Structures are given as structure tokens and as C-alpha cells.
C-alpha positions as a printed NumPy array, in Angstrom:
array([[  1.819,   5.254, -21.171],
       [  1.372,   1.566, -20.443],
       [ -1.796,   0.212, -18.877],
       [  0.524,  -1.747, -16.605],
       [  1.848,   1.425, -15.027],
       [ -1.602,   2.979, -14.81 ],
       [ -2.921,   0.035, -12.82 ],
       [  0.087,  -0.135, -10.504],
       [ -0.147,   1.585,  -7.351],
       [  1.773,   0.635,  -0.231],
       [ 10.709,   3.864,   7.488],
       [ 14.005,   5.442,   7.257],
       [ 15.761,   5.399,  10.626],
       [ 16.95 ,   8.88 ,  11.643],
       [ 18.903,   9.488,  14.797],
       [ 19.066,  12.593,  16.981],
       [ 22.038,  13.143,  19.278],
       [ 21.67 ,  15.07 ,  22.506],
       [ 24.435,  15.921,  25.005],
       [ 22.759,  14.077,  27.87 ],
       [ 21.339,  10.996,  26.126],
       [ 22.393,   8.315,  23.645],
       [ 21.159,   8.41 ,  20.064],
       [ 17.395,   7.976,  19.838],
       [ 15.3  ,   7.116,  16.805],
       [ 13.573,  10.179,  15.406],
       [ 10.057,   9.994,  14.043],
       [ 10.025,   9.506,  10.285],
       [  8.105,  12.059,   8.253],
       [  5.362,  10.936,   5.838],
       [  7.687,  11.509,   2.868],
       [ 10.411,   9.449,   4.543],
       [  7.963,   6.612,   5.154],
       [  7.022,   6.558,   1.466],
       [ 10.665,   6.835,   0.411],
       [ 11.476,   3.828,   2.582],
       [  8.609,   1.917,   0.992],
       [  9.738,   2.968,  -2.484],
       [ 13.313,   1.854,  -1.756],
       [ 12.062,  -1.691,  -1.131],
       [  9.577,  -1.589,  -4.003],
       [ 12.237,  -0.376,  -6.442],
       [ 14.69 ,  -3.074,  -5.392],
       [ 11.992,  -5.743,  -5.783],
       [ 10.948,  -4.322,  -9.159],
       [ 14.546,  -4.19 , -10.388],
       [ 15.07 ,  -7.84 ,  -9.363],
       [ 11.624,  -8.995, -10.479],
       [ 12.778, -11.857, -12.701],
       [ 15.315, -13.09 , -10.173],
       [ 12.867, -13.086,  -7.269],
       [  9.81 , -14.473,  -9.034],
       [  6.324, -13.935,  -7.669],
       [  6.955, -15.723,  -4.36 ],
       [ 10.155, -13.79 ,  -3.703],
       [  8.548, -10.459,  -4.556],
       [  5.617, -11.27 ,  -2.265],
       [  7.96 , -12.235,   0.595],
       [  9.882,  -8.964,   0.306],
       [  6.824,  -6.711,  -0.089],
       [  4.448,  -8.154,   2.489],
       [  6.282,  -6.884,   5.608],
       [  6.845,  -3.384,   4.228],
       [  3.178,  -3.15 ,   3.224],
       [  2.177,  -4.099,   6.775],
       [  4.44 ,  -1.349,   8.099],
       [  3.589,   1.363,   5.602],
       [ -0.166,   0.869,   5.151],
       [ -2.791,   1.054,   7.888],
       [ -4.387,  -2.212,   6.874],
       [ -6.866,  -2.158,   9.771],
       [ -8.334,   1.173,   8.68 ],
       [ -8.205,   0.251,   4.988],
       [-10.04 ,  -3.021,   5.574],
       [-12.673,  -1.467,   7.838],
       [-13.39 ,   1.342,   5.384],
       [-13.464,  -1.108,   2.477],
       [-16.338,  -3.141,   3.933],
       [-18.239,  -0.116,   5.225],
       [-21.33 ,  -0.846,   7.311],
       [-20.645,  -4.598,   7.191],
       [-17.654,  -4.162,   9.526],
       [-19.806,  -3.738,  12.637],
       [-21.535,  -7.05 ,  11.951],
       [-18.291,  -9.028,  11.928],
       [-16.901, -10.729,  15.023],
       [-13.447,  -9.784,  16.286],
       [-12.038, -12.994,  14.804],
       [-13.646, -12.284,  11.447],
       [-12.267,  -8.733,  11.43 ],
       [ -8.756, -10.012,  12.137],
       [ -9.077, -12.71 ,   9.469],
       [-10.262, -10.174,   6.91 ],
       [ -7.426,  -7.746,   7.679],
       [ -4.931, -10.553,   7.114],
       [ -6.606, -11.531,   3.839],
       [ -6.64 ,  -7.948,   2.53 ],
       [ -3.002,  -7.494,   3.539],
       [ -2.003, -10.616,   1.618],
       [ -4.034,  -9.411,  -1.35 ],
       [ -2.207,  -6.075,  -1.335],
       [  1.17 ,  -7.801,  -1.262],
       [  0.133, -10.212,  -4.016],
       [ -1.173,  -7.362,  -6.171],
       [  2.112,  -5.455,  -5.989],
       [  4.139,  -8.657,  -6.459],
       [  2.159,  -9.369,  -9.625],
       [  2.13 ,  -5.866, -11.1  ],
       [  5.801,  -5.058, -10.543],
       [  6.99 ,  -8.108, -12.427],
       [  8.946,  -6.581, -15.284],
       [ 11.519,  -3.791, -14.997],
       [ 12.463,  -1.568, -17.957],
       [ 14.371,   1.284, -16.332],
       [ 11.445,   2.969, -14.57 ],
       [ 11.966,   5.125, -11.496],
       [ 10.019,   6.032,  -8.343],
       [ 10.231,   9.627,  -7.134],
       [  8.893,  11.228,  -3.951],
       [  8.163,  14.873,  -4.797],
       [  6.511,  16.733,  -1.924],
       [  3.912,  16.536,   0.816],
       [  0.869,  18.657,   1.631],
       [ -1.236,  18.84 ,   4.773],
       [ -4.982,  18.326,   4.38 ],
       [ -7.677,  20.238,   6.255],
       [ -8.145,  17.374,   8.702],
       [ -4.435,  17.112,   9.484],
       [ -3.567,  14.162,   7.267],
       [ -0.613,  14.403,   4.901],
       [ -0.733,  13.816,   1.153],
       [  2.618,  12.592,  -0.172],
       [  3.013,  13.395,  -3.858],
       [  5.001,  10.957,  -6.011],
       [  5.621,   9.987,  -9.602],
       [  6.38 ,   6.696, -11.265],
       [  8.438,   7.56 , -14.326],
       [  7.955,   4.995, -17.095],
       [ 10.666,   3.775, -19.45 ],
       [  9.851,   6.575, -21.896],
       [ 10.198,   9.268, -19.249],
       [  6.482,   9.902, -18.844],
       [  5.28 ,  10.406, -15.232],
       [  2.32 ,   8.651, -13.618],
       [  1.028,  10.555, -10.603],
       [  0.491,   8.398,  -7.508],
       [ -0.221,  10.174,  -4.214],
       [ -0.452,   8.634,  -0.75 ],
       [ -2.851,   9.915,   1.899],
       [ -1.185,   9.352,   5.269],
       [ -2.539,   9.498,   8.797],
       [ -0.721,   9.317,  12.104],
       [ -1.27 ,   6.073,  13.998],
       [  0.559,   5.503,  17.318],
       [  3.231,   8.087,  16.444],
       [  3.791,   6.56 ,  13.008],
       [  2.552,   7.882,   9.681],
       [  0.758,   5.223,   7.633],
       [ -1.009,   5.154,   4.281],
       [ -4.816,   5.141,   4.444],
       [ -5.529,   5.704,   0.749],
       [ -3.779,   5.864,  -2.627],
       [ -4.781,   8.317,  -5.358],
       [ -3.946,   7.399,  -8.948],
       [ -3.503,  10.363, -11.298],
       [ -4.183,  12.532,  -8.263],
       [ -7.914,  11.833,  -8.172],
       [ -8.85 ,   8.132,  -8.387],
       [ -9.182,   6.753,  -4.857],
       [ -8.095,   3.152,  -4.481],
       [-10.025,   2.976,  -1.224],
       [-13.305,   4.081,  -2.82 ],
       [-12.856,   1.559,  -5.635],
       [-12.114,  -1.228,  -3.188],
       [-15.142,  -0.349,  -1.052],
       [-17.441,  -0.668,  -4.033],
       [-15.975,  -4.068,  -4.935],
       [-15.945,  -5.541,  -1.408],
       [-19.404,  -4.407,  -0.363],
       [-20.823,  -5.807,  -3.591],
       [-19.381,  -9.256,  -2.798],
       [-20.474,  -9.067,   0.842],
       [-24.012,  -8.23 ,  -0.174],
       [-24.215, -11.157,  -2.582],
       [-22.107, -13.824,  -0.876],
       [-21.441, -12.749,   2.701],
       [-18.194, -12.849,   4.705],
       [-17.133, -16.339,   3.632],
       [-17.796, -15.464,   0.015],
       [-15.52 , -12.431,   0.275],
       [-12.692, -14.52 ,   1.742],
       [-13.075, -17.057,  -1.053],
       [-13.031, -14.28 ,  -3.661],
       [ -9.862, -12.772,  -2.156],
       [ -8.115, -16.172,  -2.039],
       [ -9.025, -16.801,  -5.695],
       [ -7.586, -13.442,  -6.739],
       [ -4.348, -14.094,  -4.817],
       [ -4.012, -17.522,  -6.424],
       [ -4.597, -16.064,  -9.896],
       [ -2.039, -13.305,  -9.328],
       [  0.588, -15.891,  -8.448],
       [  0.12 , -17.927, -11.626]])
């Protein structure tokens, strides 16, 4: 299994008809939200060479904003430092982390060799979140397990964490990295570090 796949990791419109009302959009399930995300990701991956980094970023950024709860992810990632940030700083950091997510996916899904993305099942957690189970099947037919922890936010299910191989929490890893930078270099240092990573991913 390639290291590339191991490091890779973020809604379908349904309509209900009633006799007395016009068609109304039904709430997408967690699995449907991930399937919608995967539909875009697969298309971007399949057209990776054609789109280039900038094109992949442009396609992925809006679907990442829709599918991932970037506010929660960013707040959790900086831990206790979040409360010490002003409202403007919090908003700025959410935007930076969102761009970093889009850039990371745009960089990692840059070469397609017949892989596939499969949504398998979903399970409810004890606290009422939903874990959506998926596989990325590599070009040799070997599955990589990537599961999405989803939480309801304003009637929409959004990703709050990603588990690689079923156990490795992306959120926990990110928290360790971000808090380390904040401790050493502060808020401005973290923004600079994120911008440098985005620039490097686009090279």
C-alpha cells in the first residue's frame, strides 16, 4: 500500500413529494453527505493532471467548507488557546485552516491510477454522532480504511474528525501540531506556518 494513500484523508439533494405541498429538499443523511463529498473528490482526482493544483483547490475548497465543520475543527485544534483569541483572530484562523485543508487534499490527490472511493456504512456513537465508514481502494485493490465522525450542525451533518485506519484521529494529530506552534510562536506564528505549508503544497 502506498504511503501516498495512507497519508490521504473532508450533499446529495433528495426531494420528498407530498399531496398538499411542492417538492421540498429532504435532509441528507451522514452517508449521503460523504458520498456527495466523495463524488467531487473522485472527479477532481480523476482529472488531477488536467486541473493542476490551482484547479483542484478551486473545486475542493467549497465542498470542504460544506462537508467539514471547520469552526469546530479549528477550535478543537488550538485547544485552550482558542479562548484567548479575539473574534477577528478566530475567524481569520478558521479561514486559514480551511484553506490548508483544501490545499492538502489538492496536493495529495494529484495522481490517479484507477483508485476508487467507497462509502460502506454508518454507525451511531454513544453521544449521538455518526461514524461513516469508507474505504479508498488503491490501484492494486487493497483498501485503506478512512472513517468520518459526523455531528449535526443546524440540521446538517458535518465532519468533525477523520479516522485513518479506523483509529488514528486527524483532529488529535492536528491539535498536537497547532498547540506546539502556538506555544512557541503565538497566533501570528501559526498563521505564518500555515501559509508556508499552503505555499509548499502548491509548488
